[in-house]
FIGU-545881 format. One record per residue (C-alpha): x, y, z. Coordinates in pm, whole numbers. Example, Ala and Ser with C-alpha at 12.3 -4.5 7.8 and 13.67 -1.06 7.14 Angstrom:
<titors>
@X = 1230&Y = -450&Z = 780
@X = 1367&Y = -106&Z = 714
</titors>
This chain:
<titors>
@X = 27857&Y = 11025&Z = 13995
@X = 27809&Y = 11371&Z = 13850
@X = 27488&Y = 11454&Z = 13654
@X = 27490&Y = 11772&Z = 13438
@X = 27227&Y = 11936&Z = 13245
@X = 27274&Y = 11949&Z = 12868
@X = 27172&Y = 12258&Z = 12676
@X = 27072&Y = 12194&Z = 12313
@X = 27184&Y = 12461&Z = 12078
@X = 26982&Y = 12499&Z = 11761
@X = 27223&Y = 12569&Z = 11478
@X = 26933&Y = 12704&Z = 11274
@X = 26909&Y = 12461&Z = 10986
@X = 27260&Y = 12294&Z = 11042
@X = 27170&Y = 12078&Z = 11320
@X = 27200&Y = 12091&Z = 11693
@X = 27494&Y = 12095&Z = 11942
@X = 27469&Y = 11962&Z = 12299
@X = 27649&Y = 12192&Z = 12543
@X = 27761&Y = 12158&Z = 12897
@X = 27965&Y = 12376&Z = 13122
@X = 28288&Y = 12266&Z = 13281
@X = 28557&Y = 12424&Z = 13484
@X = 28920&Y = 12507&Z = 13403
@X = 29138&Y = 12646&Z = 13642
@X = 28827&Y = 12799&Z = 13825
@X = 28673&Y = 12941&Z = 13501
@X = 28337&Y = 12802&Z = 13375
@X = 28346&Y = 12713&Z = 13004
@X = 28088&Y = 12609&Z = 12740
@X = 28174&Y = 12277&Z = 12596
@X = 28026&Y = 12089&Z = 12308
@X = 27954&Y = 11708&Z = 12372
@X = 28085&Y = 11523&Z = 12061
@X = 28059&Y = 11139&Z = 12091
@X = 28227&Y = 11111&Z = 11748
@X = 28537&Y = 11302&Z = 11855
@X = 28829&Y = 11063&Z = 11963
@X = 28963&Y = 11301&Z = 12203
@X = 28874&Y = 11610&Z = 12411
@X = 29025&Y = 11942&Z = 12270
@X = 29045&Y = 12317&Z = 12391
@X = 29054&Y = 12620&Z = 12200
@X = 29385&Y = 12760&Z = 12118
@X = 29290&Y = 13130&Z = 12167
@X = 29122&Y = 13081&Z = 12492
@X = 29396&Y = 12867&Z = 12638
@X = 29652&Y = 13142&Z = 12538
@X = 29433&Y = 13412&Z = 12697
@X = 29345&Y = 13224&Z = 13017
@X = 29621&Y = 12967&Z = 13078
@X = 29922&Y = 13153&Z = 13005
@X = 30112&Y = 12945&Z = 13242
@X = 30047&Y = 12645&Z = 13027
@X = 30335&Y = 12531&Z = 12822
@X = 30204&Y = 12436&Z = 12478
@X = 30410&Y = 12219&Z = 12261
@X = 30342&Y = 12162&Z = 11891
@X = 30202&Y = 11820&Z = 11813
@X = 30141&Y = 11620&Z = 11499
@X = 29880&Y = 11749&Z = 11279
@X = 29525&Y = 11624&Z = 11345
@X = 29283&Y = 11483&Z = 11110
@X = 28919&Y = 11581&Z = 11125
@X = 28605&Y = 11454&Z = 10933
@X = 28717&Y = 11426&Z = 10580
@X = 29090&Y = 11466&Z = 10488
@X = 29167&Y = 11824&Z = 10609
@X = 29461&Y = 11838&Z = 10828
@X = 29501&Y = 12099&Z = 11128
@X = 29748&Y = 12214&Z = 11361
@X = 29744&Y = 12067&Z = 11709
@X = 29936&Y = 12144&Z = 12045
@X = 29976&Y = 11955&Z = 12354
@X = 29916&Y = 12124&Z = 12685
@X = 29874&Y = 12070&Z = 13064
@X = 29571&Y = 12211&Z = 13262
@X = 29639&Y = 12250&Z = 13632
@X = 29271&Y = 12187&Z = 13742
@X = 28992&Y = 12053&Z = 13515
@X = 28651&Y = 12015&Z = 13685
@X = 28349&Y = 11803&Z = 13576
@X = 28097&Y = 11889&Z = 13839
@X = 28237&Y = 11769&Z = 14156
@X = 28500&Y = 11557&Z = 13973
@X = 28843&Y = 11712&Z = 13981
@X = 29111&Y = 11628&Z = 13737
@X = 29453&Y = 11755&Z = 13811
@X = 29740&Y = 11799&Z = 13557
@X = 29526&Y = 11714&Z = 13271
@X = 29724&Y = 11654&Z = 12951
@X = 29518&Y = 11816&Z = 12681
@X = 29520&Y = 11866&Z = 12305
@X = 29473&Y = 12228&Z = 12183
@X = 29333&Y = 12314&Z = 11844
@X = 29195&Y = 12633&Z = 11684
@X = 28820&Y = 12614&Z = 11706
@X = 28771&Y = 12933&Z = 11501
@X = 28556&Y = 12755&Z = 11238
@X = 28304&Y = 12668&Z = 11510
@X = 28325&Y = 12990&Z = 11691
@X = 28274&Y = 13199&Z = 11354
@X = 27948&Y = 13001&Z = 11296
@X = 27833&Y = 13050&Z = 11658
@X = 27901&Y = 13422&Z = 11623
@X = 27686&Y = 13452&Z = 11300
@X = 27400&Y = 13274&Z = 11484
@X = 27446&Y = 13521&Z = 11788
@X = 27560&Y = 13241&Z = 12013
@X = 27862&Y = 13252&Z = 12278
@X = 28193&Y = 13092&Z = 12182
@X = 28275&Y = 12752&Z = 12276
@X = 28595&Y = 12671&Z = 12465
@X = 28636&Y = 12297&Z = 12419
@X = 28475&Y = 11994&Z = 12258
@X = 28416&Y = 11695&Z = 12508
@X = 28540&Y = 11375&Z = 12319
@X = 28524&Y = 11007&Z = 12368
@X = 28827&Y = 10982&Z = 12571
@X = 28683&Y = 11136&Z = 12877
@X = 28331&Y = 10997&Z = 12822
@X = 28471&Y = 10646&Z = 12791
@X = 28703&Y = 10697&Z = 13092
@X = 28409&Y = 10803&Z = 13316
@X = 28153&Y = 10546&Z = 13150
@X = 27914&Y = 10850&Z = 13054
@X = 27550&Y = 10812&Z = 13001
@X = 27373&Y = 11058&Z = 12771
@X = 27000&Y = 11095&Z = 12785
@X = 26857&Y = 11337&Z = 12533
@X = 26505&Y = 11270&Z = 12664
@X = 26618&Y = 11400&Z = 13014
@X = 26895&Y = 11635&Z = 12862
@X = 27152&Y = 11515&Z = 13100
@X = 27487&Y = 11341&Z = 13092
@X = 27621&Y = 11130&Z = 13386
@X = 27991&Y = 11083&Z = 13462
@X = 28067&Y = 10779&Z = 13686
@X = 28359&Y = 10860&Z = 13904
@X = 28610&Y = 10573&Z = 13900
</titors>
């Protein structure tokens, strides 16, 4: 079991984002928790800058909320850590998180690198407590 602290980011009139820190190839990254996201995604620019050994292949276009399509890529992360849980050779989806990071920049917030989706949360039977501001990952 891994219990991580959730940091609530106030989007100043546009809601809130729950954030946690995870590790990719030894680098700590800020990650939005999104229970409505079907899969976990990583930012294209960050992956290109910090994971150059990763082979990106074009995937089918993704669909977000609404009907707008966006480009997606498939990649492989050598080492992905959630607290003490290590995932090796993690097959990931990569998208451009520019729209989110542009909003964060306007609010004076640090860029996010990934969105934690339901695929990982379901796999680890996660429990989120907004009262305690924690997320628990149960190692299988």
